[in-house]
matplotlib code that plots the C-alpha trace (Angstrom):
import matplotlib.pyplot as plt

x = [50.8, 50.1, 48.7, 49.9, 50.5, 47.5, 46.7, 44.5, 41.0, 38.3, 34.7, 32.4, 28.6, 26.4, 22.7, 22.4, 24.6, 28.4, 31.1, 34.5, 37.6, 40.8, 43.8, 46.3, 49.6, 50.0, 46.3, 42.6, 41.2, 39.0, 35.6, 32.1, 29.0, 27.2, 24.0, 25.8, 29.0, 29.8, 29.7, 31.8, 34.5, 34.4, 34.9, 37.8, 39.4, 39.4, 40.3, 43.6, 44.0, 43.9, 46.3, 48.8, 48.9, 49.1, 45.9, 43.4, 42.1, 41.2, 37.6, 37.2, 33.4, 32.3, 31.7, 28.9, 27.3, 24.0, 21.9, 19.3, 21.6, 22.5, 19.0, 18.5, 20.8, 19.7, 16.1, 17.5, 20.1, 19.1, 15.3, 13.9, 15.7, 13.9, 10.5, 8.8, 10.1, 6.9, 6.7, 10.2, 10.2, 7.6, 9.3, 12.4, 10.6, 9.5, 12.6, 13.9, 11.8, 13.3, 16.0, 18.4, 18.9, 19.9, 22.9, 26.2, 27.7, 31.2, 29.2, 27.4, 27.4, 25.9, 23.3, 22.0, 20.9, 19.5, 17.6, 16.0, 15.3, 13.4, 11.4, 9.9, 9.2, 6.9, 5.1, 5.2, 6.0, 9.4, 8.9, 8.3, 11.4, 13.5, 12.4, 13.4, 16.7, 17.6, 17.0, 19.1, 21.8, 21.6, 21.7, 25.1, 26.5, 25.8, 27.9, 30.5, 31.3, 30.0, 29.8, 33.4, 31.8, 34.5, 32.3, 31.2, 28.0, 25.9, 23.0, 25.5, 26.2, 22.6, 20.7, 17.4, 13.8, 11.9, 10.0, 6.0, 4.7, 3.6, 0.0, -2.3, -5.8, -7.8, -11.2, -14.1, -16.9, -19.3, -16.8, -16.1, -19.7, -20.2, -17.2, -18.2, -21.6, -20.4, -18.0, -21.0, -21.4, -23.7, -27.0, -28.6, -31.9, -34.3, -32.4, -29.0, -28.2, -26.2, -28.1, -26.5, -24.4, -22.2, -19.1, -19.1, -15.5, -16.9, -12.9, -12.6, -15.1, -13.3, -10.1, -10.6, -12.0, -9.0, -6.6, -8.4, -8.2, -4.5, -2.7, -1.2, -0.2, -2.4, 0.5, 0.6, -3.1, -2.9, -0.2, -1.2, -2.1, -4.3, -1.5, 0.2, -3.2, -3.3, -6.7, -6.5, -3.1, -4.6, -1.8, -1.1, 2.5, 3.5, 6.7, 6.5, 6.8, 7.9, 11.2, 11.9, 11.7, 9.1, 6.6, 3.8, 0.7, -1.6, -5.1, -7.8, -11.3, -12.6, -9.8, -10.4, -14.1, -13.6, -11.0, -13.3, -16.2, -14.2, -14.7, -11.6, -10.5, -8.4, -5.4, -4.7, -5.0, -6.8, -7.9, -7.6, -7.6, -5.2, -4.0, -5.3, -8.7, -8.4, -7.2, -10.3, -12.6, -11.7, -11.3, -14.7, -16.3, -14.7, -16.0, -19.3, -19.0, -18.1, -14.4, -11.7, -8.3, -8.2, -6.4, -5.9, -2.6, -4.4, -6.4, -2.8, -2.4, -6.1, -5.4, -2.1, -3.7, -6.2, -3.7, -1.4, -3.6, -3.8, -0.2, 1.8, 5.0, 6.5, 8.7, 5.7, 3.7, 6.4, 6.5, 2.6, 3.2, 6.3, 7.9, 11.6, 12.0, 10.1, 10.3, 8.5, 6.0, 5.2, 4.4, 1.5, -0.1, -2.4, -4.3, -7.1, -5.6, -8.8, -9.0, -5.5, -6.0, -9.1, -6.9, -4.1, -6.9, -8.2, -8.9, -11.5, -14.2, -12.7, -11.6, -14.7, -13.5, -11.7, -8.2, -10.4, -12.7, -14.5, -17.9, -19.5, -19.1, -22.0, -21.1, -18.0, -18.7, -16.3, -13.1, -14.1, -17.3, -15.2, -12.9, -15.7, -18.2, -18.3, -16.4, -19.2, -20.5, -19.3, -18.3, -15.0, -13.4, -13.8, -10.5, -11.8, -13.7, -10.6, -8.5, -11.1, -11.7, -8.1, -7.9, -11.2, -9.1, -6.2, -7.6, -8.7, -5.2, -3.6, -6.0, -5.3, -1.5, 0.4]
y = [4.6, 8.3, 10.4, 13.7, 15.9, 17.1, 20.8, 21.9, 20.7, 23.5, 23.3, 25.7, 26.0, 25.5, 25.8, 22.4, 21.2, 21.5, 20.9, 19.5, 20.1, 18.8, 20.0, 17.6, 18.5, 17.8, 16.4, 17.8, 18.4, 15.9, 17.5, 15.7, 17.0, 16.5, 17.3, 18.4, 20.1, 17.3, 14.7, 16.9, 17.6, 13.7, 12.5, 15.4, 14.0, 10.2, 10.9, 13.1, 9.9, 7.6, 9.7, 10.4, 6.3, 5.8, 3.7, 6.5, 5.3, 8.4, 7.6, 10.7, 11.4, 8.0, 8.8, 11.0, 8.4, 6.7, 4.1, 7.1, 9.1, 6.0, 5.4, 9.1, 8.9, 5.3, 6.9, 9.6, 7.6, 3.8, 3.6, 5.4, 3.2, -0.1, -1.4, -1.7, 2.3, 3.1, 0.1, 0.3, 4.2, 3.2, 0.3, 2.5, 5.5, 2.6, 1.9, 5.1, 5.8, 2.7, 3.8, 1.8, 4.4, 7.1, 5.0, 6.3, 3.8, 4.0, 3.1, 0.2, -3.5, -6.8, -6.4, -3.4, -5.3, -8.3, -5.7, -4.5, -7.9, -8.8, -5.3, -6.2, -9.8, -8.5, -6.7, -8.4, -11.9, -13.5, -13.2, -9.2, -8.9, -10.8, -8.6, -5.6, -7.0, -7.5, -4.0, -2.9, -5.0, -3.8, -0.2, -1.5, -3.1, 0.1, 2.2, 0.0, -0.5, 2.7, 5.5, 4.8, 3.6, 1.7, -0.7, -4.5, -5.3, -6.1, -8.1, -10.7, -12.4, -12.0, -15.0, -14.8, -15.3, -18.3, -17.9, -17.9, -21.0, -21.1, -20.1, -23.1, -20.9, -22.2, -20.9, -23.0, -23.2, -21.5, -19.1, -18.1, -17.9, -15.6, -13.4, -12.9, -12.2, -9.1, -8.0, -7.8, -3.9, -1.7, -1.0, 2.3, 3.3, 5.8, 8.9, 7.5, 6.4, 3.0, 0.4, -2.0, -4.8, -5.2, -3.3, 0.2, -0.1, -2.1, -3.5, -5.4, -8.3, -8.9, -8.6, -11.1, -13.6, -13.2, -13.5, -16.9, -17.5, -17.0, -16.8, -13.4, -11.2, -8.1, -5.8, -7.7, -7.4, -3.7, -3.2, -5.0, -3.0, -3.6, -3.5, -6.6, -8.4, -10.6, -12.6, -14.1, -15.3, -16.5, -14.9, -11.6, -10.3, -9.2, -6.6, -5.7, -8.9, -9.3, -10.9, -8.4, -10.7, -10.3, -13.6, -14.7, -15.7, -18.2, -16.9, -19.9, -19.4, -18.4, -15.7, -14.3, -14.2, -12.0, -9.8, -9.5, -8.1, -5.4, -1.7, 0.1, 2.8, 5.9, 5.2, 2.0, 0.2, -3.2, -2.4, 1.5, 1.3, 1.6, -1.1, 0.9, 0.6, -3.1, -3.4, -1.5, -3.2, -6.5, -6.5, -5.2, -7.7, -10.7, -9.4, -8.8, -12.7, -13.9, -15.3, -15.5, -14.8, -14.7, -12.1, -11.2, -12.6, -16.3, -16.1, -16.8, -20.0, -21.0, -20.4, -22.5, -25.2, -25.5, -25.4, -28.2, -31.3, -30.1, -29.2, -31.9, -30.6, -28.4, -26.5, -25.7, -24.7, -22.4, -20.7, -20.1, -18.7, -17.0, -18.9, -18.9, -22.1, -25.3, -25.1, -21.3, -23.0, -25.8, -23.1, -22.3, -25.7, -26.9, -29.7, -31.3, -34.4, -36.6, -36.0, -37.0, -40.3, -41.1, -41.3, -43.1, -45.6, -46.3, -43.1, -40.3, -42.4, -42.9, -39.5, -38.1, -34.4, -32.4, -30.3, -27.4, -28.0, -31.2, -31.2, -34.5, -35.1, -37.2, -36.8, -37.0, -35.5, -36.3, -34.1, -32.0, -30.8, -30.2, -27.9, -26.1, -25.9, -23.0, -20.7, -17.9, -15.7, -16.6, -20.4, -21.8, -25.1, -27.9, -29.1, -31.9, -33.2, -32.8, -35.0, -37.5, -38.1, -38.6, -41.2, -42.9, -43.6, -44.7, -47.1, -49.8, -49.6, -50.3, -53.3, -54.9, -54.5, -57.7]
z = [28.3, 28.9, 25.7, 26.9, 29.9, 31.9, 32.4, 35.4, 34.6, 33.9, 34.9, 32.8, 33.5, 30.6, 29.9, 29.6, 32.4, 33.6, 31.3, 32.5, 30.1, 30.4, 28.0, 26.8, 25.3, 21.6, 21.7, 21.4, 24.6, 26.4, 27.6, 28.9, 30.1, 33.3, 35.1, 38.1, 39.1, 41.7, 38.7, 36.4, 39.2, 39.7, 36.4, 36.0, 38.9, 37.5, 34.2, 35.5, 37.5, 34.6, 32.5, 35.4, 35.6, 31.7, 31.5, 30.1, 26.8, 24.2, 22.9, 20.6, 19.8, 19.9, 23.7, 22.7, 20.5, 21.6, 19.9, 19.7, 17.9, 15.4, 14.9, 13.9, 11.0, 10.0, 9.6, 7.1, 5.1, 5.3, 6.2, 3.0, 0.6, 1.9, 0.8, 3.9, 5.0, 6.6, 8.7, 9.8, 10.9, 13.2, 14.6, 15.0, 16.7, 19.1, 19.9, 20.3, 23.2, 25.0, 27.9, 25.9, 23.3, 25.9, 27.2, 25.5, 23.5, 25.4, 28.5, 26.9, 28.8, 27.3, 30.2, 28.6, 25.7, 27.4, 29.6, 26.5, 25.4, 28.7, 29.0, 25.5, 26.0, 29.0, 26.5, 23.0, 21.4, 21.1, 17.3, 17.3, 19.8, 17.2, 14.4, 16.6, 17.6, 13.9, 13.3, 16.3, 15.1, 11.6, 12.7, 15.0, 11.9, 9.4, 12.0, 12.2, 8.3, 7.2, 9.9, 11.3, 14.8, 17.1, 18.7, 18.7, 18.1, 21.4, 19.7, 18.2, 21.6, 22.8, 23.6, 21.2, 22.5, 20.5, 17.7, 17.5, 16.6, 12.9, 12.7, 11.5, 11.3, 8.9, 7.6, 7.7, 5.0, 7.4, 8.6, 4.9, 4.0, 7.0, 6.2, 2.7, 3.7, 5.9, 3.3, 0.8, -0.3, 2.5, 1.0, 1.5, 2.5, 0.7, 2.2, 0.9, 4.7, 5.1, 6.6, 9.1, 7.9, 4.9, 3.8, 2.6, 0.9, -2.4, -3.3, 0.0, -1.3, -4.4, -2.8, -0.2, -2.8, -5.2, -2.4, -1.9, -5.4, -6.0, -2.6, -3.1, -0.1, 0.4, -0.8, -4.0, -4.6, -3.7, -6.0, -8.8, -12.1, -15.0, -17.4, -15.9, -16.0, -18.9, -18.7, -22.0, -21.1, -17.7, -15.6, -13.6, -13.6, -10.1, -10.0, -5.9, -3.9, -0.5, -1.6, -4.0, -7.1, -10.0, -10.7, -12.5, -11.0, -12.9, -12.8, -12.6, -13.8, -10.7, -10.5, -13.9, -13.0, -10.4, -12.1, -15.4, -12.9, -11.5, -12.6, -14.0, -12.2, -13.6, -11.5, -13.5, -10.0, -9.7, -6.1, -5.7, -1.8, 1.0, 3.3, 6.4, 4.8, 4.2, 7.6, 9.2, 6.8, 7.5, 11.1, 11.3, 9.0, 11.0, 14.2, 12.7, 11.2, 14.6, 13.7, 16.1, 15.7, 11.9, 9.9, 6.6, 6.0, 7.0, 3.5, 2.2, 4.3, 3.4, -0.2, -0.3, 1.9, -0.7, -3.6, -2.3, -3.2, -6.7, -7.0, -5.5, -6.5, -3.9, -6.7, -8.9, -5.7, -4.6, -7.9, -7.6, -4.4, -4.3, -1.5, -1.9, 0.1, 1.0, 4.6, 4.5, 2.4, 4.7, 7.4, 4.9, 4.1, 7.1, 5.9, 8.3, 10.3, 10.2, 6.4, 6.0, 8.6, 6.3, 3.2, 5.0, 5.7, 2.6, 0.5, 0.6, 1.6, 4.8, 5.3, 6.7, 6.1, 3.6, 3.9, 4.2, 7.5, 7.3, 5.4, 3.7, 0.2, -1.3, -5.0, -7.0, -10.4, -13.2, -13.3, -16.0, -14.5, -11.2, -12.8, -14.7, -11.9, -9.6, -11.6, -12.1, -9.6, -5.7, -6.5, -6.4, -7.4, -4.8, -4.2, -2.4, -5.1, -7.3, -5.3, -4.8, -8.2, -8.9, -5.9, -7.3, -10.7, -9.3, -6.6, -9.5, -10.8, -7.7, -6.7, -9.8, -9.8, -9.0]

ax = plt.figure().add_subplot(projection="3d")
ax.plot(x, y, z, "-o")
ax.set_aspect("equal")
plt.show()
């Protein structure tokens, strides 16, 4: 159906290209800008033909919109209110450099988004691409729901790449010793110059040790304040967590010992350092220690795997670690297979290893000694000894049962 009577098209030279304009009786004029006069003339002729045949669809301002323009508005109105605003802004800036952000929404084809997915898969992992697609999808949804953009979300119909396999990197005892050694404060010579080795940031070593003792995330550790630490009550209150909910973290004897040994900073923060400083120091320490493919977040995997044999109830464990589902919790528990096989074969004596990178256990002290030992200085509760002690106690009862 025709929407008006066409008047002769007008072509105008503009600083940025050629503008073609068609006036319609009783309607706003229709215009578009092109890089060449020939393209402008071709568009005008095609548009006149569509109007004459009654098949022209008025597109309005959406014809000028691109994903890049939507992202610019999203960066101003939506991103600043998110918890991870800084990281999201970097990710959106990266997306804006892709050609998909230059295509007008009115010209979008489903293959355009698929082409973006494939371009990114050639550079980054499937999980990273999915995070980017989730972000683009939200930009489109906000545009449709709040900004009046008349367009379906092209991400919703897109075939998604496979997620990466869950990491199962564990920290062997020898690796842990080497890492902690490289994180010790760097020493200075008589002239005040740092000697090789060690870490110049004195907050990193206690930060790593507390991460292993509590399974707290890096962001949670860096946001922790002394006013939320109750050493007498054996807990720390986290207000700024990844899932947006507050939680209380139980503090073991080891964790309380680490915190009690820290100096108080005037800012009130337990660890007055930055995530970038942690990243740099930890990366250099792992390299010096010879650790391959080990990241700071792997400390959380390690801590959960050490806690799991002690806290058998998954609901209780999830409350300690802050996981909202047992499915996600399962991604963090990685016991050693040979140790589990030994337990199935007859208990700790047959295990020949531990949930934390196999070591031989020659003695099993009483439970009270186990829980009390290793809590001063650099020691830690031996989870394996606790588990073995409990199994030794249960085994005679099981053998005498009818």
